[in-house]
N, C-alpha and C positions, 0 to 999 in steps of 0.2 A: 104775063107773069115772069118770062125768063129775065126780062129787063131788071125787073123789079128786085129778083135774087141776086142778081149781079151787081148791084148798087150797094143792097145790103150787106152783101158777102164783103166786098171792096171796104163800106163802112167797118166793119166790124174787125175785118183784118188789122186796119189801119188804127185803130183807136184802143181795141180790147186784146187783139193778139200781137199786137206790135208788128205786122206782116210776117210774121211767122205763124206756123200753125195751120196753113190752109187745108193741109190732108184731114184736120179734125172737124173740119167745117163741110160738113155734108149737109145735103138739103134737109135731111130729115132727124139729124141730131140736137137732142134738146141742149139748149143753150146753158140751162140752170145744171142738169144731171151731168154735165161733163165740164161743167166751170169755164165756160166761154165767157159768160156774163153772170155778174151778180145783180144783187137788188138795185142797188145804185145805178148800174150799167144798163138794168132795163128803164131807168128814168131816161137817159141819155139817149138811147135808142127810140124810146117813145117822142121825144123833142126832135130827134132827127127825122124820123117818119112825118112828123105833123108839118116842119118846115119843108122837108123836102117834096112831100106829096100833097101839102096844102090840105090836109085833114085833119080833124080833130078826133083825139081818142080818148072818150070817156072812161071814168075811174072804171066802172063796171065792164069796159071792154078788155082791160088788162089782165088778160085770162092767158095762160099758159096756149090753150088751143089756140089763141090768135096770136102769141108772140114768143113762143119757147122754141122755133126752129126756122130757117130759111124758108120751109115750106109754108108752115103756118102764116109767118108774116107776109108772105107773097100773096097769100090766099086771100089774109085779112084786108090788106093795103088794096088790093083788086077790087074788092067787093066795096069797100070805103070809095074808093074813085069813081066805080060806077053809079054807085048811089049819089054822089055829088051831082 
């Protein structure tokens, strides 16, 4: 899961925080509550996760408990890749 967090952290820093603001991107910090990613950004994040990890994220899986923090994303992606 550490590698997933590292990869997603890099993606968010480069694409949403423009390389700045890494201190606000802690493992459990909510992307939405802290204005790190907006609703359009979530679609971009889902596309990134699907292409990077070769998984399919169904509409009903696009929930905060799956995608609203580095910790949630890592746990969710790990469970999807184990199931594949």
